[in-house]
N, CA, C and O of each residue as an XYZ file, in Angstrom:
356
protein
N      31.725     58.312     25.330
C      31.190     59.906     24.302
C      31.735     59.299     23.341
O      32.165     58.146     23.309
N      31.710     60.402     22.229
C      32.067     60.526     21.307
C      33.246     61.630     20.395
O      32.609     62.624     20.047
N      34.443     61.706     20.021
C      35.463     62.647     20.436
C      35.665     63.687     18.873
O      36.444     64.624     18.698
N      35.089     63.351     18.325
C      34.750     63.445     16.947
C      33.457     63.863     16.773
O      32.494     63.106     16.900
N      33.323     65.843     16.290
C      32.562     66.780     16.532
C      31.385     66.226     15.591
O      30.247     66.525     15.952
N      31.477     65.710     14.813
C      30.379     65.404     14.475
C      29.545     64.366     14.755
O      28.365     64.340     14.403
N      30.434     62.983     15.750
C      29.697     61.853     16.174
C      28.894     62.413     17.310
O      27.818     61.898     17.614
N      29.554     63.819     18.174
C      28.946     64.527     19.341
C      26.666     64.641     18.596
O      25.491     64.367     18.837
N      27.964     65.459     17.361
C      26.278     66.067     16.940
C      24.882     65.266     16.851
O      23.678     65.491     16.972
N      25.813     64.131     16.548
C      24.730     62.765     15.791
C      24.446     61.999     17.357
O      23.582     61.122     17.343
N      25.041     62.252     18.522
C      24.414     61.680     19.544
C      23.027     62.782     20.425
O      22.117     62.395     21.158
N      23.369     64.209     19.969
C      22.567     65.190     20.455
C      21.011     65.068     19.240
O      19.942     65.673     19.330
N      21.318     64.382     18.526
C      20.357     64.104     17.450
C      19.928     63.008     17.679
O      18.801     63.053     17.184
N      20.061     62.050     18.095
C      19.609     61.251     18.507
C      18.999     60.771     19.123
O      18.457     59.691     18.886
N      18.839     61.789     20.665
C      19.035     61.915     21.872
C      17.695     62.385     21.502
O      16.841     61.744     22.114
N      17.055     63.546     20.483
C      15.989     64.164     20.679
C      15.161     63.255     19.354
O      14.062     63.773     19.156
N      15.269     62.750     18.962
C      14.718     61.746     17.870
C      14.163     60.630     18.757
O      12.987     60.277     18.668
N      15.114     60.029     19.696
C      14.191     58.572     20.015
C      13.049     59.684     21.224
O      11.887     59.600     20.829
N      13.174     60.610     22.491
C      11.935     61.715     22.817
C      10.924     61.546     21.597
O      10.164     60.590     21.755
N      10.774     62.144     20.611
C       9.724     62.372     19.570
C       9.254     60.713     19.127
O       8.078     60.397     18.945
N      10.011     60.093     19.044
C       9.676     58.377     18.777
C       8.708     57.572     19.694
O       7.783     56.817     19.395
N       9.387     58.106     21.356
C       8.839     57.534     22.223
C       7.293     58.281     22.373
O       6.345     57.570     22.708
N       7.102     59.644     22.128
C       6.218     59.512     22.076
C       4.885     59.609     21.701
O       3.857     59.834     22.338
N       5.205     59.317     20.120
C       4.787     58.946     19.364
C       4.053     57.768     19.638
O       2.844     57.644     19.838
N       5.247     56.643     19.614
C       4.896     55.098     19.909
C       4.092     55.262     21.272
O       3.756     54.136     21.638
N       3.666     56.214     22.140
C       3.368     55.944     23.590
C       1.731     56.334     22.830
O       0.846     55.490     22.690
N       1.634     57.575     22.473
C       0.394     58.142     22.019
C      -0.125     57.084     21.369
O      -1.255     56.971     21.844
N       0.096     55.910     20.243
C      -0.275     54.943     19.646
C      -0.583     54.006     20.335
O      -1.503     53.274     19.970
N      -0.092     53.839     21.183
C      -0.798     52.906     22.785
C      -2.148     53.043     23.665
O      -2.962     52.353     24.281
N      -1.823     54.526     23.286
C      -2.955     55.114     24.200
C      -4.452     55.102     23.098
O      -5.573     55.082     23.608
N      -4.326     55.111     22.101
C      -5.252     54.943     21.042
C      -5.647     53.422     20.983
O      -6.803     53.014     20.869
N      -4.350     52.529     21.092
C      -5.070     51.326     21.355
C      -6.124     50.828     22.131
O      -7.152     50.166     21.987
N      -5.216     51.632     23.371
C      -6.167     51.322     24.846
C      -7.743     51.876     24.545
O      -8.598     50.992     24.493
N      -8.146     53.147     24.363
C      -9.109     53.751     23.973
C     -10.007     52.734     22.763
O     -10.974     52.118     23.210
N      -9.781     52.628     21.745
C     -10.066     52.233     21.039
C     -10.529     50.285     21.298
O     -11.155     49.462     20.632
N      -9.868     50.267     22.501
C     -10.449     48.272     22.710
C     -11.523     48.427     23.928
O     -12.355     47.633     24.367
N     -11.113     50.023     24.377
C     -12.380     50.314     25.533
C     -13.276     50.537     24.559
O     -13.546     49.345     24.409
N     -13.819     50.963     23.934
C     -14.661     51.481     23.372
C     -15.486     50.070     22.930
O     -16.642     49.715     23.161
N     -14.119     49.274     22.020
C     -15.202     48.418     21.349
C     -15.729     47.350     22.144
O     -16.466     46.434     21.780
N     -15.283     47.576     23.211
C     -16.339     46.772     24.420
C     -17.528     47.193     24.676
O     -18.507     46.458     24.547
N     -17.651     49.195     25.318
C     -18.807     49.459     24.863
C     -19.446     49.600     23.717
O     -20.273     48.828     23.231
N     -19.095     50.487     23.340
C     -20.423     51.316     22.497
C     -19.128     51.292     20.552
O     -18.217     52.084     20.309
N     -19.431     50.560     19.982
C     -19.318     50.187     18.393
C     -18.843     51.431     17.648
O     -17.665     51.476     17.295
N     -19.961     52.801     17.286
C     -19.814     53.480     17.183
C     -18.262     54.154     17.319
O     -17.278     54.088     16.583
N     -18.454     54.672     18.303
C     -17.452     55.544     19.152
C     -16.352     54.159     19.075
O     -15.590     54.432     20.002
N     -15.806     52.699     18.421
C     -14.906     52.897     18.695
C     -14.757     52.878     17.062
O     -13.854     52.119     16.712
N     -15.501     53.603     15.867
C     -15.757     53.120     14.756
C     -14.622     54.699     14.298
O     -13.584     54.737     13.637
N     -15.111     55.401     14.732
C     -14.637     57.066     15.189
C     -12.936     57.209     15.296
O     -12.226     57.727     14.434
N     -12.423     56.542     16.730
C     -11.642     55.915     17.053
C     -10.705     55.362     16.589
O      -9.543     55.769     16.622
N     -11.164     54.217     16.030
C     -10.617     53.624     14.748
C      -9.920     54.747     13.668
O      -9.018     54.325     12.946
N     -10.050     55.196     13.633
C     -10.179     56.000     12.128
C      -9.122     56.728     12.702
O      -8.127     56.546     12.000
N      -8.894     57.409     13.577
C      -7.613     58.450     13.987
C      -6.534     57.193     14.453
O      -5.410     57.243     13.954
N      -6.848     56.073     15.395
C      -5.583     55.342     15.006
C      -5.432     54.501     13.894
O      -4.415     53.809     13.858
N      -5.958     54.452     13.302
C      -4.955     54.441     11.484
C      -4.311     55.279     11.531
O      -3.149     55.087     11.888
N      -4.887     56.989     11.099
C      -3.595     57.046     11.407
C      -2.619     58.084     11.477
O      -1.902     58.778     10.757
N      -2.995     57.820     12.987
C      -1.827     57.670     13.206
C      -0.646     56.836     13.456
O       0.475     57.029     13.928
N      -1.575     55.407     12.762
C      -0.064     54.573     12.460
C       0.218     54.407     11.339
O       0.782     53.350     11.054
N      -0.046     55.316     10.362
C       0.070     55.106      9.116
C       1.568     56.403      8.938
O       2.707     56.172      8.531
N       0.929     57.804      9.449
C       2.276     58.838     10.035
C       3.117     58.050     10.861
O       4.185     58.165     10.259
N       3.425     57.075     12.183
C       4.489     57.011     12.330
C       5.374     55.781     11.191
O       6.600     55.669     11.202
N       4.396     54.905     10.219
C       5.451     54.471      9.622
C       5.573     55.737      8.336
O       6.249     55.228      7.443
N       5.424     56.266      8.188
C       5.718     57.456      7.253
C       6.999     57.990      7.618
O       7.914     58.302      6.856
N       6.958     58.067      9.024
C       8.465     58.642      9.374
C       9.532     57.966     10.491
O      10.304     58.398     11.348
N       9.107     56.606      9.958
C       9.610     55.478     10.109
C      10.382     55.270     11.456
O      11.521     54.955     11.800
N       8.836     55.703     12.222
C       8.526     55.613     13.854
C       8.011     53.747     13.974
O       7.848     53.015     14.950
N       7.877     53.500     12.402
C       7.865     52.271     13.507
C       7.453     51.808     12.058
O       6.854     52.555     11.285
N       7.855     50.402     11.726
C       8.257     49.480     10.076
C       6.605     49.799      9.722
O       5.665     49.749     10.516
N       6.569     50.171      8.140
C       5.360     50.139      7.486
C       4.522     48.671      7.334
O       3.552     48.616      6.578
N       4.839     47.827      7.883
C       4.344     46.394      7.645
C       4.356     46.088      9.313
O       4.293     44.880      9.543
N       4.407     46.722     10.210
C       3.691     46.696     11.835
C       2.602     47.299     11.280
O       1.636     46.644     10.887
N       2.696     48.991     11.183
C       1.724     49.161     10.841
C      -0.101     48.254     10.469
O      -1.101     47.889     11.088
N       0.508     48.285      8.910
C      -0.329     47.312      8.358
C      -0.907     46.666      9.178
O      -2.079     46.984      9.379
N      -0.413     45.691      9.847
C      -0.279     44.397     10.835
C      -1.557     44.340     11.539
O      -2.572     43.644     11.541
N      -0.899     45.754     12.365
C      -1.605     45.888     13.326
C      -3.218     47.203     12.797
O      -4.077     47.399     13.656
N      -3.318     47.746     11.723
C      -4.332     48.070     11.671
C      -5.076     46.683     11.247
O      -5.735     46.350     12.231
N      -5.276     45.591     10.042
C      -5.968     44.530      9.770
C      -6.021     43.999     11.098
O      -7.052     43.396     11.395
N      -5.134     44.101     11.940
C      -6.017     43.191     13.461
C      -7.248     43.943     13.868
O      -8.358     43.431     14.010
N      -6.849     45.630     14.099
C      -8.560     46.429     14.427
C      -9.425     45.924     13.293
O     -10.529     45.429     13.521
N      -8.889     46.054     11.974
C      -9.842     45.953     11.161
C     -11.110     44.637     11.319
O     -12.331     44.486     11.279
N     -10.021     43.983     11.489
C     -11.336     42.925     12.403
C     -11.963     42.347     13.385
O     -12.708     41.369     13.324
N     -11.534     43.202     14.646
C     -11.517     43.133     15.745
C     -13.307     44.317     15.327
O     -14.498     44.159     15.594
N     -12.593     45.278     14.668
C     -14.135     46.327     14.610
C     -15.342     45.674     14.084
O     -16.488     45.864     14.492
N     -14.909     44.747     12.972
C     -15.374     43.900     11.875
C     -16.615     42.999     12.673
O     -17.795     43.180     12.973
N     -15.863     42.209     12.782
C     -16.363     41.120     14.014
C     -17.739     41.925     15.734
O     -18.550     41.187     16.294
N     -17.612     42.953     15.987
C     -18.053     43.587     16.484
C     -19.396     44.022     16.222
O     -20.446     43.936     16.859
N     -19.037     44.573     14.975
C     -20.262     45.304     14.124
C     -21.636     44.216     13.612
O     -22.822     44.391     13.333
N     -20.626     42.949     13.686
C     -21.755     41.887     13.399
C     -22.500     41.250     14.290
O     -23.663     40.862     14.178
N     -21.518     41.137     15.479
C     -22.209     40.929     16.749
C     -23.107     41.401     17.346
O     -23.778     40.558     17.941
N     -23.556     42.812     17.496
C     -24.026     43.381     17.540
C     -25.246     43.879     16.389
O     -25.950     44.861     16.623
């Protein structure tokens, strides 16, 4: 444990941020699962979920929860999946 007052404060702040960051990452993973499930059944609902998912990814990248390149990579991957699903139907 830290001895200096400012170091103790940093430990507390990092703990609070970790909880928030894990919550955001969990929410993104949930939307990814919803998107993949919707993609298998209904392309129209998958399109709506994709819009929400990209918004969540952009927000997480803006808040430095995930890296911006990671968000862009995920968005491109899911856009390609959605495009392929639209073409096949």
